[in-house]
Every structure is written in C-alpha cells, then in structure tokens.
Z-matrix of the N, CA and C atoms (Angstrom, degrees):
N
C 1 1.427
C 2 1.528 1 110.24
N 3 1.346 2 115.09 1 -38.32
C 4 1.459 3 119.34 2 179.46
C 5 1.520 4 110.22 3 -62.12
N 6 1.315 5 117.83 4 -36.08
C 7 1.457 6 122.05 5 179.77
C 8 1.519 7 110.51 6 -65.59
N 9 1.349 8 117.43 7 -39.10
C 10 1.460 9 121.12 8 178.95
C 11 1.526 10 110.76 9 -65.12
N 12 1.341 11 116.28 10 -42.03
C 13 1.458 12 120.15 11 178.47
C 14 1.520 13 111.34 12 -64.48
N 15 1.308 14 117.03 13 -37.33
C 16 1.470 15 121.34 14 179.65
C 17 1.525 16 109.86 15 -65.23
N 18 1.331 17 116.70 16 -41.46
C 19 1.465 18 121.06 17 179.05
C 20 1.528 19 110.01 18 -65.28
N 21 1.343 20 116.97 19 -43.88
C 22 1.454 21 120.60 20 178.59
C 23 1.524 22 111.46 21 -63.20
N 24 1.311 23 117.12 22 -38.49
C 25 1.463 24 120.66 23 179.13
C 26 1.521 25 110.76 24 -65.09
N 27 1.309 26 117.39 25 -39.18
C 28 1.465 27 121.07 26 178.96
C 29 1.519 28 109.86 27 -67.61
N 30 1.319 29 117.61 28 -43.26
C 31 1.452 30 121.19 29 -179.08
C 32 1.524 31 111.44 30 -67.37
N 33 1.313 32 118.49 31 -34.10
C 34 1.453 33 122.02 32 -177.57
C 35 1.524 34 112.49 33 -81.11
N 36 1.312 35 118.41 34 -19.26
C 37 1.468 36 120.15 35 -177.18
C 38 1.523 37 110.12 36 -79.20
N 39 1.351 38 116.22 37 146.92
C 40 1.462 39 119.06 38 178.33
C 41 1.516 40 110.62 39 -67.42
N 42 1.316 41 114.21 40 145.48
C 43 1.462 42 119.76 41 179.84
C 44 1.516 43 107.28 42 -96.75
N 45 1.297 44 115.97 43 129.95
C 46 1.462 45 120.85 44 -179.44
C 47 1.511 46 108.89 45 -80.72
N 48 1.328 47 114.84 46 125.88
C 49 1.455 48 121.20 47 178.31
C 50 1.518 49 106.70 48 -124.65
N 51 1.336 50 117.78 49 134.62
C 52 1.462 51 118.51 50 -179.80
C 53 1.524 52 110.41 51 -59.57
N 54 1.318 53 116.70 52 137.21
C 55 1.464 54 121.40 53 179.90
C 56 1.516 55 110.00 54 -85.28
N 57 1.308 56 116.42 55 140.23
C 58 1.456 57 123.32 56 175.68
C 59 1.514 58 107.81 57 -113.83
N 60 1.314 59 116.53 58 155.20
C 61 1.465 60 120.63 59 179.98
C 62 1.522 61 110.60 60 -59.70
N 63 1.330 62 116.76 61 -37.08
C 64 1.463 63 120.47 62 -178.90
C 65 1.522 64 111.50 63 -65.09
N 66 1.342 65 116.41 64 -34.02
C 67 1.458 66 120.45 65 -177.35
C 68 1.521 67 111.97 66 -69.38
N 69 1.321 68 117.73 67 -22.01
C 70 1.448 69 119.62 68 -176.60
C 71 1.524 70 112.67 69 -80.41
N 72 1.322 71 117.81 70 -15.02
C 73 1.465 72 121.10 71 178.85
C 74 1.525 73 109.47 72 -81.00
N 75 1.318 74 116.81 73 136.60
C 76 1.468 75 117.60 74 176.49
C 77 1.528 76 110.06 75 -70.04
N 78 1.302 77 115.26 76 146.73
C 79 1.466 78 120.41 77 178.62
C 80 1.521 79 109.12 78 -66.87
N 81 1.343 80 118.21 79 140.27
C 82 1.466 81 119.53 80 178.78
C 83 1.529 82 110.39 81 -64.27
N 84 1.312 83 115.10 82 141.71
C 85 1.463 84 119.57 83 179.97
C 86 1.513 85 109.89 84 -90.26
N 87 1.299 86 115.66 85 138.20
C 88 1.463 87 120.91 86 176.09
C 89 1.523 88 108.31 87 -94.10
N 90 1.283 89 114.68 88 133.34
C 91 1.457 90 118.24 89 176.78
C 92 1.514 91 108.50 90 -115.61
N 93 1.274 92 114.19 91 138.04
C 94 1.459 93 120.71 92 177.89
C 95 1.514 94 106.49 93 -119.21
N 96 1.322 95 115.36 94 119.83
C 97 1.462 96 119.17 95 179.98
C 98 1.505 97 110.97 96 -71.00
N 99 1.291 98 115.14 97 142.35
C 100 1.454 99 120.26 98 177.73
C 101 1.513 100 108.25 99 -99.70
N 102 1.307 101 115.35 100 126.00
C 103 1.449 102 121.08 101 179.38
C 104 1.513 103 107.90 102 -110.99
N 105 1.318 104 115.42 103 126.24
C 106 1.455 105 119.19 104 178.03
C 107 1.521 106 108.36 105 -92.92
N 108 1.297 107 115.27 106 127.68
C 109 1.463 108 121.77 107 -177.90
C 110 1.515 109 109.87 108 -115.17
N 111 1.304 110 114.87 109 145.58
C 112 1.453 111 120.83 110 174.59
C 113 1.527 112 107.65 111 -107.80
N 114 1.326 113 117.55 112 100.50
C 115 1.467 114 120.35 113 -177.86
C 116 1.524 115 113.92 114 -54.91
N 117 1.320 116 117.61 115 -32.60
C 118 1.467 117 120.14 116 -179.72
C 119 1.520 118 110.83 117 -66.58
N 120 1.330 119 117.30 118 -38.65
C 121 1.462 120 121.01 119 178.33
C 122 1.522 121 110.35 120 -69.45
N 123 1.312 122 116.07 121 -43.16
C 124 1.470 123 120.16 122 179.83
C 125 1.527 124 110.47 123 -62.31
N 126 1.311 125 117.08 124 -39.42
C 127 1.470 126 121.99 125 -177.89
C 128 1.525 127 112.39 126 -63.18
N 129 1.327 128 118.46 127 -21.42
C 130 1.462 129 120.79 128 179.50
C 131 1.527 130 111.95 129 -86.36
N 132 1.326 131 117.24 130 -4.28
C 133 1.465 132 121.05 131 179.50
C 134 1.521 133 112.18 132 -76.66
N 135 1.327 134 114.96 133 177.46
C 136 1.466 135 120.92 134 -179.93
C 137 1.510 136 110.18 135 -93.31
N 138 1.321 137 116.58 136 130.43
C 139 1.463 138 121.59 137 176.04
C 140 1.524 139 108.70 138 -83.18
N 141 1.321 140 115.68 139 139.54
C 142 1.462 141 120.29 140 178.71
C 143 1.524 142 110.87 141 -56.38
N 144 1.315 143 117.11 142 -36.79
C 145 1.464 144 120.44 143 -179.11
C 146 1.528 145 112.44 144 -64.65
N 147 1.324 146 117.07 145 -23.51
C 148 1.467 147 120.33 146 177.64
C 149 1.530 148 111.63 147 -87.32
N 150 1.331 149 116.88 148 -27.25
C 151 1.462 150 120.72 149 -179.69
C 152 1.528 151 110.56 150 -80.84
N 153 1.333 152 116.55 151 -44.02
C 154 1.468 153 120.18 152 179.84
C 155 1.528 154 108.19 153 -64.46
N 156 1.311 155 115.26 154 126.73
C 157 1.460 156 121.45 155 -178.27
C 158 1.519 157 113.31 156 94.29
N 159 1.340 158 117.03 157 -9.87
C 160 1.463 159 119.15 158 -179.41
C 161 1.521 160 110.73 159 -72.20
N 162 1.302 161 115.52 160 151.30
C 163 1.460 162 122.02 161 177.68
C 164 1.518 163 109.02 162 -77.14
N 165 1.338 164 116.12 163 134.66
C 166 1.454 165 121.50 164 176.70
C 167 1.518 166 107.85 165 -99.84
N 168 1.333 167 114.83 166 128.44
C 169 1.464 168 121.12 167 179.47
C 170 1.524 169 108.74 168 -121.29
N 171 1.324 170 115.88 169 162.34
C 172 1.463 171 118.81 170 169.32
C 173 1.523 172 107.86 171 -94.24
N 174 1.323 173 117.10 172 -179.28
C 175 1.467 174 120.06 173 -176.19
C 176 1.523 175 113.03 174 -66.08
N 177 1.351 176 117.76 175 -15.96
C 178 1.466 177 121.25 176 177.52
C 179 1.527 178 112.25 177 -86.47
N 180 1.331 179 117.45 178 -2.75
C 181 1.457 180 121.19 179 -178.32
C 182 1.514 181 113.84 180 86.94
N 183 1.364 182 117.01 181 5.71
C 184 1.471 183 120.24 182 177.43
C 185 1.521 184 109.41 183 -74.77
N 186 1.324 185 116.51 184 130.16
C 187 1.464 186 120.66 185 177.01
C 188 1.523 187 108.44 186 -75.39
N 189 1.343 188 115.31 187 123.78
C 190 1.472 189 118.85 188 -176.45
C 191 1.523 190 113.36 189 -119.02
N 192 1.310 191 118.61 190 -4.05
C 193 1.459 192 121.21 191 178.60
C 194 1.509 193 110.91 192 164.13
N 195 1.333 194 115.02 193 -164.54
C 196 1.462 195 120.52 194 176.90
C 197 1.520 196 108.70 195 -145.80
N 198 1.320 197 115.70 196 153.41
C 199 1.461 198 120.44 197 -179.90
C 200 1.526 199 108.41 198 -77.80
N 201 1.322 200 115.51 199 117.23
C 202 1.463 201 121.85 200 179.95
C 203 1.528 202 111.12 201 -84.95
N 204 1.335 203 116.35 202 -35.92
C 205 1.457 204 119.97 203 -175.32
C 206 1.526 205 109.59 204 -165.93
N 207 1.322 206 116.07 205 166.86
C 208 1.459 207 123.08 206 171.16
C 209 1.520 208 106.81 207 -122.88
N 210 1.322 209 116.04 208 136.34
C 211 1.466 210 120.63 209 -176.79
C 212 1.525 211 109.20 210 -131.42
N 213 1.333 212 116.24 211 137.28
C 214 1.459 213 122.05 212 170.98
C 215 1.517 214 107.43 213 -104.23
N 216 1.329 215 117.25 214 131.65
C 217 1.462 216 119.15 215 176.95
C 218 1.526 217 108.42 216 -67.42
N 219 1.315 218 115.92 217 146.77
C 220 1.458 219 120.94 218 -176.08
C 221 1.522 220 112.35 219 -68.01
N 222 1.319 221 117.32 220 -35.92
C 223 1.459 222 119.64 221 -174.45
C 224 1.525 223 113.81 222 -82.58
N 225 1.311 224 117.70 223 -46.48
C 226 1.463 225 119.89 224 -175.57
C 227 1.520 226 112.94 225 -111.84
N 228 1.291 227 117.80 226 -4.55
C 229 1.461 228 124.14 227 -178.62
C 230 1.522 229 111.94 228 54.69
N 231 1.330 230 115.22 229 42.11
C 232 1.461 231 122.02 230 176.55
C 233 1.521 232 107.17 231 -85.66
N 234 1.324 233 117.93 232 127.73
C 235 1.461 234 119.17 233 -178.23
C 236 1.540 235 113.08 234 -81.10
N 237 1.314 236 114.60 235 139.84
C 238 1.461 237 122.68 236 174.32
C 239 1.514 238 108.14 237 -127.26
N 240 1.316 239 115.08 238 144.92
C 241 1.462 240 121.03 239 172.84
C 242 1.522 241 106.34 240 -100.38
N 243 1.314 242 116.13 241 133.53
C 244 1.459 243 121.29 242 175.05
C 245 1.524 244 105.76 243 -98.75
N 246 1.338 245 114.80 244 113.87
C 247 1.459 246 120.79 245 -175.12
C 248 1.525 247 108.96 246 -103.48
N 249 1.318 248 115.49 247 130.57
C 250 1.459 249 122.68 248 176.06
C 251 1.520 250 107.77 249 -92.28
N 252 1.338 251 116.00 250 126.21
C 253 1.466 252 121.70 251 -176.12
C 254 1.521 253 109.51 252 -123.38
N 255 1.315 254 115.77 253 139.70
C 256 1.469 255 121.08 254 175.25
C 257 1.518 256 111.81 255 73.57
N 258 1.302 257 114.53 256 -170.56
C 259 1.454 258 120.20 257 179.73
C 260 1.514 259 112.45 258 74.23
N 261 1.319 260 114.65 259 -177.85
C 262 1.449 261 121.66 260 -179.48
C 263 1.515 262 107.46 261 -138.01
N 264 1.329 263 116.39 262 121.29
C 265 1.468 264 122.58 263 -178.31
C 266 1.535 265 111.85 264 53.91
N 267 1.314 266 115.90 265 37.43
C 268 1.459 267 120.48 266 177.66
C 269 1.513 268 114.79 267 86.11
N 270 1.320 269 117.80 268 -8.87
C 271 1.459 270 120.66 269 -179.99
C 272 1.520 271 108.81 270 -91.03
N 273 1.324 272 115.97 271 130.83
C 274 1.456 273 120.67 272 178.88
C 275 1.515 274 113.93 273 76.26
N 276 1.319 275 117.14 274 10.07
C 277 1.463 276 119.19 275 179.92
C 278 1.524 277 110.45 276 -84.39
N 279 1.312 278 114.66 277 162.47
C 280 1.452 279 122.27 278 -179.96
C 281 1.520 280 107.63 279 -119.14
N 282 1.334 281 116.60 280 140.81
C 283 1.455 282 121.25 281 177.89
C 284 1.522 283 109.89 282 -99.54
N 285 1.326 284 115.53 283 136.43
C 286 1.463 285 122.31 284 -179.68
C 287 1.526 286 107.92 285 -132.33
N 288 1.347 287 116.76 286 133.77
C 289 1.471 288 121.05 287 176.68
C 290 1.520 289 109.43 288 -87.48
N 291 1.323 290 115.77 289 131.53
C 292 1.459 291 122.29 290 179.57
C 293 1.527 292 107.36 291 -129.15
N 294 1.332 293 118.64 292 130.20
C 295 1.468 294 118.26 293 175.44
C 296 1.532 295 110.03 294 -55.87
N 297 1.312 296 116.66 295 131.39
C 298 1.459 297 121.00 296 -175.51
C 299 1.522 298 112.07 297 -57.18
N 300 1.330 299 117.29 298 -33.37
C 301 1.471 300 120.42 299 -178.15
C 302 1.528 301 112.12 300 -63.64
N 303 1.348 302 117.58 301 -16.51
C 304 1.457 303 120.59 302 177.72
C 305 1.525 304 112.36 303 -81.85
N 306 1.318 305 117.07 304 -13.01
C 307 1.464 306 120.24 305 177.14
C 308 1.518 307 109.41 306 -85.22
N 309 1.305 308 115.37 307 136.91
C 310 1.456 309 121.57 308 177.25
C 311 1.523 310 106.94 309 -104.11
N 312 1.321 311 115.35 310 110.34
C 313 1.464 312 120.15 311 179.68
C 314 1.524 313 110.86 312 -113.15
N 315 1.335 314 115.87 313 19.29
C 316 1.470 315 119.75 314 -177.07
C 317 1.524 316 112.73 315 -75.36
N 318 1.329 317 117.15 316 -21.83
C 319 1.455 318 119.89 317 177.54
C 320 1.519 319 108.04 318 -88.83
N 321 1.301 320 115.96 319 118.67
C 322 1.459 321 120.76 320 -173.62
C 323 1.528 322 112.12 321 -52.56
N 324 1.321 323 114.84 322 126.45
C 325 1.457 324 121.09 323 176.54
C 326 1.519 325 114.77 324 79.91
N 327 1.343 326 117.90 325 5.15
C 328 1.461 327 120.21 326 -179.08
C 329 1.515 328 110.32 327 -125.95
N 330 1.313 329 115.23 328 143.97
C 331 1.459 330 122.69 329 173.06
C 332 1.513 331 106.02 330 -119.66
N 333 1.326 332 116.48 331 113.09
C 334 1.466 333 121.08 332 -173.90
C 335 1.528 334 110.04 333 -115.24
N 336 1.319 335 115.91 334 133.21
C 337 1.459 336 122.93 335 174.24
C 338 1.523 337 105.56 336 -114.19
N 339 1.330 338 115.44 337 100.18
C 340 1.465 339 121.45 338 -175.15
C 341 1.530 340 111.22 339 -63.47
N 342 1.324 341 115.19 340 145.80
C 343 1.468 342 123.84 341 175.94
C 344 1.524 343 113.01 342 58.91
N 345 1.313 344 117.38 343 27.62
C 346 1.462 345 120.82 344 177.91
C 347 1.523 346 109.57 345 -115.81
N 348 1.303 347 115.29 346 152.02
C 349 1.462 348 121.87 347 174.02
C 350 1.518 349 107.39 348 -132.39
N 351 1.310 350 115.43 349 165.12
C 352 1.460 351 119.07 350 176.27
C 353 1.529 352 109.63 351 -59.23
N 354 1.323 353 116.35 352 -38.14
C 355 1.471 354 121.19 353 -179.09
C 356 1.534 355 111.08 354 -66.93
N 357 1.347 356 117.32 355 -42.03
C 358 1.472 357 119.05 356 -179.35
C 359 1.523 358 111.50 357 -65.39
N 360 1.327 359 117.19 358 -35.31
C 361 1.464 360 119.40 359 177.40
C 362 1.533 361 111.47 360 -74.92
N 363 1.317 362 116.16 361 -33.69
C 364 1.470 363 119.66 362 178.80
C 365 1.521 364 111.24 363 -64.58
N 366 1.329 365 117.13 364 -33.30
C 367 1.474 366 119.99 365 -179.93
C 368 1.527 367 113.07 366 -88.73
N 369 1.343 368 118.35 367 -5.82
C 370 1.458 369 121.95 368 177.56
C 371 1.529 370 110.29 369 -71.10
N 372 1.345 371 117.85 370 157.41
C 373 1.473 372 119.67 371 178.52
C 374 1.527 373 111.61 372 -57.66
N 375 1.318 374 115.74 373 138.92
C 376 1.465 375 120.92 374 -178.95
C 377 1.518 376 111.17 375 -76.24
N 378 1.329 377 116.02 376 139.69
C 379 1.454 378 122.64 377 176.46
C 380 1.516 379 108.33 378 -97.11
N 381 1.338 380 116.79 379 136.51
C 382 1.465 381 121.56 380 174.85
C 383 1.525 382 107.84 381 -128.55
N 384 1.318 383 116.23 382 134.87
C 385 1.456 384 121.09 383 177.96
C 386 1.521 385 109.35 384 -67.35
N 387 1.340 386 116.94 385 142.20
C 388 1.465 387 121.93 386 175.24
C 389 1.535 388 108.12 387 -70.23
N 390 1.279 389 115.23 388 147.51
C 391 1.477 390 120.23 389 -179.57
C 392 1.484 391 111.89 390 -69.34
C-alpha cells in the first residue's frame, strides 16, 4: 500500500521543467471578427450564375455582347466582368474586361453597359485568361 501511495504522490507532484525565455511570453491571441449578415438583403443581390451568360445591352437596348465570366483580382478583390463581343455562337468573339461597377444590373433581367457600343468594345484591348 505504501508503494501505491508513493507512486500517487510522484504522479500528483508538479514536474520541474527548466524555464526558457520564450516560455515566459504569453502566446499571441487570435481574434476573429464577427460579421453580422442580413440574409434577406443578401438574397436580393445578383447571383453570379444569373449574370454569367446574360446579354449585355447599352442604354438604347442594342445588344452589344454577353457576360462570359466574373473575375475578382487576387490583390484587391475588385470584380470585373469579362464581356464576349462579336462572333457567332462564341466563334470569332473577342473578350473584353469591364469593371463590374460599370454594369447596371438594377433593371430586373437586364445587364446594361451605359455609353457602350459593339464597336467601342470591339476596339477595346482584348482580355486573355491566364494559363
């Protein structure tokens, strides 16, 4: 019985470990910001799946292209719409990057690029996807 008590006493006693300077510093605390979201407000936004493939018109109702893709820049996460212009069924078309903020999607079911024409987009610099 004495042997059992001796073992329990050893196990219950604190073990001395040499202290290091690094051990004396408190561990940095991680903070995670809490963001409150309103699902009802988010639900009224535009889904990328509804924008991609949509016809792009100017304010006169002229069809000038279609949205091929949406891209966020890696550094600033600024959204761009990649608009396909010209061609037929995707053949011979040209891709042009347009800042997303220039698209007017406030009219239900319409994507409008104000002050643009098929010709102005055709002469704009061509966008090519990175490999």
